[in-house]
Structure formats: C-alpha cells, structure tokens
C-alpha positions in Angstrom: 62.1 29.7 75.2 60.4 32.3 76.9 61.7 35.8 75.3 60.7 39.3 77.3 62.3 41.4 75.3 63.0 42.4 71.3 64.3 44.9 69.6 62.7 45.2 65.3 62.0 47.4 63.1 59.2 48.5 61.5 58.4 50.1 57.5 55.0 51.4 56.8 54.5 51.0 53.0 54.7 53.2 50.7 51.9 55.1 48.8 51.7 54.2 45.0 52.5 56.6 41.9 49.5 58.6 41.0 49.8 58.4 36.2 49.7 60.5 33.9 47.0 59.3 31.4 44.7 60.8 28.4 41.4 59.1 27.3 41.8 57.6 24.2 38.2 57.2 22.9 37.2 56.4 19.1 35.8 59.2 18.9 37.2 61.6 21.0 41.2 62.3 19.2 42.2 64.6 22.2 40.5 63.7 26.0 41.4 65.1 28.7 43.5 63.5 31.6 42.1 60.5 33.5 45.4 59.7 35.3 43.8 58.3 38.9 45.4 58.6 42.0 47.8 55.6 43.7 46.8 54.3 46.6 47.9 54.4 50.0 50.7 52.4 51.5 49.9 49.5 54.5 50.2 51.1 58.0 52.1 49.1 60.8 49.9 47.5 64.1 51.2 45.7 67.4 47.8 44.1 68.7 48.0 41.9 71.9 46.8 38.7 71.7 46.0 36.4 74.7 46.9 33.7 72.4 50.9 34.4 73.0 52.9 34.4 76.1 55.6 35.7 74.9 57.8 37.6 72.6 60.1 34.6 71.0 58.2 34.7 67.8 59.5 37.6 67.2 62.8 36.8 67.8 64.5 36.1 64.7 62.8 38.1 62.4 63.7 42.0 62.7 62.5 43.3 59.8 58.4 43.8 59.8 57.3 45.7 56.3 53.8 46.6 55.1 52.5 46.5 52.0 52.8 49.5 49.4 49.9 50.5 47.5 49.3 50.3 44.2 50.5 52.8 41.2 46.4 54.1 39.7 46.1 53.6 36.3 44.1 54.8 33.4 40.2 55.6 32.9 40.6 57.6 36.8 41.3 54.3 38.0 42.6 54.3 41.6 45.3 52.1 43.0 44.8 49.9 45.5 45.3 50.5 49.1 48.5 48.1 50.4 47.1 46.1 53.3 48.3 47.0 57.0 50.6 45.1 59.5 49.2 43.0 62.1 51.9 42.4 64.7 50.7 40.1 67.1 52.5 40.4 70.4 51.7 39.3 74.3 48.7 40.9 76.3 51.1 43.1 78.6 53.9 44.4 75.7 55.5 47.5 76.7 56.1 49.5 73.5 59.0 51.9 73.0 59.9 54.3 70.4 63.4 56.5 70.7 63.3 55.9 74.5 59.6 56.7 74.4 57.2 54.6 76.1 54.3 54.9 72.9 51.8 52.2 74.4 51.1 49.5 77.0 48.9 47.1 75.5 46.8 45.6 78.8 43.9 44.1 76.8 43.3 41.9 74.4 42.4 42.8 70.4 44.5 46.3 72.2 46.0 47.7 68.9 49.1 50.4 68.4 49.1 52.6 65.5 53.7 52.0 65.0 54.2 52.9 61.2 51.8 54.5 59.1 51.3 53.8 55.8 52.4 57.0 52.6 49.7 58.7 51.2 49.3 57.6 47.6 50.0 60.4 45.1 47.9 62.3 42.9 47.5 61.7 38.9 47.3 64.0 36.4 43.2 63.8 36.5 43.8 66.1 39.9 45.2 69.3 38.4 43.0 70.2 35.7 41.7 73.8 35.7 40.4 76.6 33.5 44.2 77.7 33.1 45.6 73.8 32.4 44.0 71.6 30.9 45.8 69.3 30.1 48.7 68.8 32.9 51.3 65.9 32.0 52.4 65.5 35.4 51.2 63.6 38.8 52.7 63.0 42.2 54.2 59.7 42.8 53.7 58.5 46.6 55.0 59.3 49.5 57.5 56.8 51.3 55.9 54.8 54.5 57.2 55.9 58.3 60.0 53.7 59.4 60.7 52.9 63.1 62.4 50.9 65.3 60.5 49.6 68.5 62.0 48.1 71.3 58.9 45.6 72.8 59.4 44.8 76.6 57.2 42.1 78.2 55.3 42.4 81.8 53.2 39.8 82.6 49.9 40.5 83.1 48.5 38.3 86.2 45.9 38.7 88.8 48.0 37.0 90.9 52.3 35.8 91.4 53.2 33.3 93.0 56.7 34.5 95.0 59.1 32.7 96.9 62.3 30.9 97.3 63.1 28.6 93.8 61.5 24.8 94.7 59.3 26.4 97.7 56.0 24.5 95.1 54.6 27.3 93.5 54.4 25.2 90.4 52.7 22.6 91.9 50.9 25.0 93.4 49.5 26.3 89.9 49.6 22.6 89.1 46.8 22.0 91.3 44.3 25.1 91.0 44.7 25.4 87.8 45.3 23.5 84.1 48.4 25.3 83.4 51.5 22.5 83.7 55.1 23.8 84.5 57.8 21.9 84.8 57.9 20.2 88.2 61.2 19.0 89.9 63.1 18.8 92.9 65.4 21.1 92.3 65.9 24.4 92.8 65.2 27.1 89.3 62.7 24.2 88.0 60.6 27.6 86.3 62.7 29.7 84.4 59.9 30.9 82.6 56.9 33.0 84.1 53.7 30.1 83.6 50.2 31.3 83.2 47.0 29.5 84.0 43.8 29.9 84.8 41.8 29.7 88.2 38.0 29.1 87.9 36.3 29.4 90.7 32.2 29.1 90.7 30.8 31.7 88.1 34.4 34.3 88.4 37.7 33.3 87.5 41.7 35.5 88.1 44.8 35.0 85.9 47.7 33.2 88.6 51.5 34.1 87.5 54.0 30.9 88.5 56.9 33.0 88.6 60.6 32.3 88.6 62.2 31.7 91.6 64.0 34.5 93.8 67.6 34.2 95.5 69.4 36.9 97.7 70.7 39.4 95.2 68.3 39.3 93.2 67.7 43.0 92.8 71.4 43.6 91.7 71.1 41.0 89.2 71.6 37.7 90.9 70.2 34.6 89.2 67.5 35.7 87.7 67.0 39.0 88.7 65.7 41.7 87.4 64.1 39.6 84.7 62.1 38.1 87.6 61.2 41.1 89.3 59.8 43.3 86.8 57.3 40.9 86.2 56.2 41.2 89.6 54.8 44.6 88.9 51.9 44.2 87.0 50.2 41.9 89.4 47.1 42.9 91.9 48.2 40.6 94.6 51.0 38.1 96.0 50.7 35.0 97.1 54.6 33.7 98.8 54.5 31.2 99.2 58.0 29.6 102.2 58.8 25.8 102.4 58.1 24.6 105.8 60.8 22.1 105.5 63.4 24.1 105.3 65.3 25.5 108.5 64.4 28.9 109.6 62.1 29.4 107.2 60.7 32.8 108.6 64.4 33.7 107.1 63.7 32.8 103.6 60.5 35.5 103.9 61.8 38.5 105.1 65.0 37.5 102.3 62.3 37.3 99.4 60.6 41.0 100.8 64.0 42.6 101.0 64.5 41.8 97.4 61.0 43.5 96.6 61.9 46.1 98.3 65.2 47.0 97.4 64.0 46.6 94.0 60.6 49.0 93.7 59.8 49.9 98.2 56.1 49.4 95.9 56.1 46.2 95.7 57.0 45.8 98.6 53.8 47.5 99.9 51.9 45.1 97.2 48.8 43.1 99.3 50.3 39.9 100.2 49.1 36.0 101.5 51.2 34.2 102.8 50.8 30.2 102.5 53.6 27.7 104.4 53.6 24.8 101.7 54.4 21.2 101.6 52.4 20.6 105.8 52.4 16.3 104.4 56.1 16.8 105.4 57.2 16.1 109.3 59.5 19.0 109.2 57.4 20.8 107.7 54.2 19.9 110.0 56.8 20.9 112.9 57.7 24.4 112.3 53.7 24.9 111.8 53.2 27.3 115.1 56.8 29.0 115.7 56.5 30.0 111.8 52.6 31.1 112.3 54.0 33.3 115.4 57.0 35.0 113.2 54.9 36.1 110.1 52.2 37.4 112.3 54.7 39.6 114.3 55.6 41.2 110.9 51.6 41.9 110.1 50.4 39.2 107.9 47.9 36.0 108.4 49.2 32.5 107.6 47.8 29.8 105.8 48.9 25.6 105.7 48.9 23.6 102.0 49.5 20.8 100.8 49.5 20.9 97.3 50.1 17.1 97.2 47.9 16.4 99.1 45.3 19.2 98.6 44.9 19.9 101.5 43.7 23.4 102.1 43.7 24.7 98.9 40.2 25.4 97.8 39.3 27.7 101.4 42.5 29.6 100.1 41.5 30.0 96.7 38.4 31.9 97.9 40.2 33.8 100.0 42.3 35.2 97.2 39.3 35.4 95.2 37.6 37.7 98.1 41.3 39.8 99.1 41.1 40.5 94.6 37.1 41.5 95.1 38.3 44.9 97.4 41.6 45.0 94.4 41.6 48.0 92.0 42.8 46.5 88.2 46.4 47.0 87.0 46.6 50.9 85.5 48.2 51.1 82.4 51.6 52.9 82.4 51.7 56.7 81.7 52.6 56.6 77.6 54.1 59.3 75.5 52.7 58.7 71.7 55.1 61.0 69.4 53.1 62.0 67.0 53.0 61.4 64.0 54.3 64.5 61.5 52.6 65.9 59.0 53.3 68.3 56.3 50.7 70.7 55.2 49.6 70.1 51.8 49.9 73.9 50.8 51.7 77.1 52.1 55.4 78.0 52.1 57.2 75.5 54.7 60.2 76.6 56.5 63.2 76.6 55.8 66.5 77.7 56.5 69.9 77.9 54.1 73.0 76.9 55.2 76.7 76.8 53.3 78.6 73.7 54.3 82.1 73.2 53.7 83.0 72.1 50.9 80.8 75.8 49.6 77.9 74.4 48.8 74.4 75.8 48.9 71.8 73.3 51.6 68.2 74.3 51.8 67.2 73.1 55.0 63.7 71.6 55.6 62.4 68.7 56.1 58.5 69.6 54.9 60.1 70.6 51.7 62.4 67.4 51.4 58.7 65.4 52.2 56.9 67.6 49.6 59.9 67.3 46.9 59.5 63.2 46.9 56.4 63.6 45.9 57.4 65.2 42.8 58.3 62.9 39.8 61.3 64.8 38.5 62.0 62.8 35.2 58.6 64.9 33.7 59.7 68.2 32.6 56.3 69.8 33.4 56.9 68.7 37.3 60.3 70.2 36.9 58.3 73.3 35.6 56.0 72.9 38.4 58.6 72.9 40.9 60.5 76.0 39.9 57.4 78.0 40.5 57.2 76.1 43.6 60.2 77.5 45.0 60.2 81.1 43.4 56.1 81.2 45.0 57.6 80.3 48.8 60.9 82.6 48.2 63.2 80.0 48.4 65.4 81.5 45.0 65.3 84.8 46.7 66.7 83.3 49.7 69.4 81.9 47.9 70.2 85.2 46.6 70.4 87.0 50.1 72.7 84.4 51.5 74.7 84.7 48.5 74.6 82.6 45.9 76.0 82.8 42.8 75.6 81.3 39.5 77.4 77.9 38.7 77.0 77.5 42.9 76.0 73.4 42.9 72.4 73.8 45.9 71.6 70.7 47.9 67.9 70.3 48.7 68.0 66.4 51.4 69.2 64.3 48.1 68.3 66.6 45.1 70.9 69.1 44.4 71.5 71.3 41.5 73.9 74.0 39.8 71.9 77.3 40.7 71.6 79.6 36.8 69.8 82.8 37.6 68.3 82.9 34.2 66.7 80.0 34.5 64.4 81.5 37.0 
C-alpha cells in the first residue's frame, strides 16, 4: 500500500551513569577513585534511501528508540556509547517537528538528526581535586531527546505524467522503462505514484506515473490533494490526453484548471503534450483538430501509441532535450530547531513562583537538566547540590520570595521541605 504521510515518535538513548569506584589492589589499601564515565546515548537519524518509495514500512510501528549508553565501571573503564538508530525513508521525504519543517531529504543517503542521545554521566574519578581527593559521588547520564515527527513524502522525479484517468500514462511508462504499473481498461487504474527510470544513450531520467486527476481535484475530489502535492516536485510535466475520447481538448483544459486552482505555479511548469492511442481510429480522426486547438493555447503536440510504440523514441529525445534546459528541483526552505544546550558551568537562569496550594516552584529548564545528573541517593551528591543551590543564589532568592521554614519547594520532579538551619 502506498502511504505518503505518517507520524512517529523517536526517543534517543539515555546516557550511561558514571560510577563511584576506588582502586582495590593488594598493596594499595587506600586507592584513589577510578570510577569511569557512562557512555553517551545513541542518537536517532532519518536517512533517505532510494530503495524505498513509500512510507508504508513506518505505518504500524509508532515508537522508535535508540540504544542507551552503558554505565561506567571501575578501573577507569568508560561505558560504551549506545548505538545510533537510523530510520530509512524514501528520497523526497519532508520532516516536520512541532509544525516546523526541519529537513527536506532529496538525496540518496542524506541524513537528518532528529533526536540527540543524552550525554554520559561522569564517574567519581572526574571530580578529584586538591581539596577533595576521595569523591564519593558520580553523575547520572542525561535522558535522550524525544520528538514527535510528521513525515510527508512528495515524489521526486524529473518528469511527472499527468492526465485524466485511463489516458494511457501507465502504458506509456511501461513502454519506456522497466516499471510495471498495473494497467487495465478502466479509470483509476493507478492509485499510487509509480517511478520508472528511462535510459537513453548515456543518460537517464526518472519518470513518475502519478494518480489520475479528475474535475474538482484541487478541492480534494477523488485522489485530489494526494495527487497534486506530488506534481510539485517534478521538473517537467508530460500531459497525456486520450484522443479516442470525445472532445479531448476539454480534458486538457480541465486538468490545467485543476493544477492552477491548487497552485498557480503548477500550471506554469513546462509541459509537453502527448495525444495518445493514435492506433485507434477514433483517435486518429481527431489528431489535426486537437493539434490546432492545443497550439492556440501555446503548446506543441506530439502523438504516440504506447501499444504499438509509434513515435515513442523521438518523444523521449524531446523530453531529454527539454530536461537539459531545466534546473534541478531545489530543497524547500527548512527551519531547523537548534537543540537546547545547557551550560556545564555558571548559574542557570531561573524564576520563582508560588502555586495555588502554597508550594514554591523554582522554574528553570537548565536547572532541571542539571539536577537530573545528580544521583540523590548518594550523600555527597546531596551536599554538592546544597552547595550549588547556595552558590547560584537560589536559596537567597527563595527567602526573598517569602519562603518560610516548613514550606514545600519543587524543582521539576524534586521536592524538599525548606529548613533554614540546613543552609
């Protein structure tokens, strides 16, 4: 099944925890600290891959997690970094996060970082100093970033085949490439975009057989918008018109009206017009009248029969020559959201508010991220946190805000009872 839009959640790996450890050797009874750092968590990437032409492989699995970093160990052994997770998507995939376009993956193997792994925590060997030679605390690893992504595929092709259902697009693509779209004698045969590569001399180009348009498509009738958004990514439109149908020029005008109604730029894309099925008597009888009417609109016309192969080769050379004059499709402008960084040193910015239940809340994303690195089960880590709260001016700010002994104070998920004598 062709799926061109999915929503997934990605979670990068947590950083491994640092470890508290001391050397234990036969003749060294009081060895120094040798706790190693935790490994960084794995990150999550999206990678464009020509082997995929739909997002259907992401349809049912909604959560993707990278590997966590390993915890540090004694003897100054660092934890192993968590493996990155690479999610394959088709070339032409747009990536949105919080309604922001953060990537337009238009090249094979192009990657986009969508969730960064958490940093590993430092082991106690990192905290030795002249005034503190036996630290008995270590840092926890940071959590990995999380994001909900909306992925949208817009088919990337040099040439887009447009026209009413049953205009002969699928048969044409089958005749000029190795692609094998489903072909039958009824409308709406092609429900999914099908790509084919046309090899011509020492050159090649990609042709997309796009789902058939009908009247009202720009309003969502039929395949509507699902079709039109794929047309946007093509460099050249080849407009196929069934000459065996009554008044085929009307079909030509209606298709162009749908393009212009959806996006005026689509109607202004270069178009080559092909009258199809000229092996049929009804089509042959309308050739000249069709050519005159289309010429009055400013287009040149070629006539083909994909069934008999009549005039196919000259048309391909005409398409190739036209493509040589057209620029490649540019990337859409993206708005990458910089990953939030928290300084490792210096006082974090914060504010203090009082909730309706009388609880004082310290508001600071930077402070919360730092607190997550404290292992509060370690007594020395608690003392270290106490020192930081004083040094950063948070305790004095709480007192200025009116906090009293016994009041509850919250910082993220951490809460404590304020006791002035402890400070």
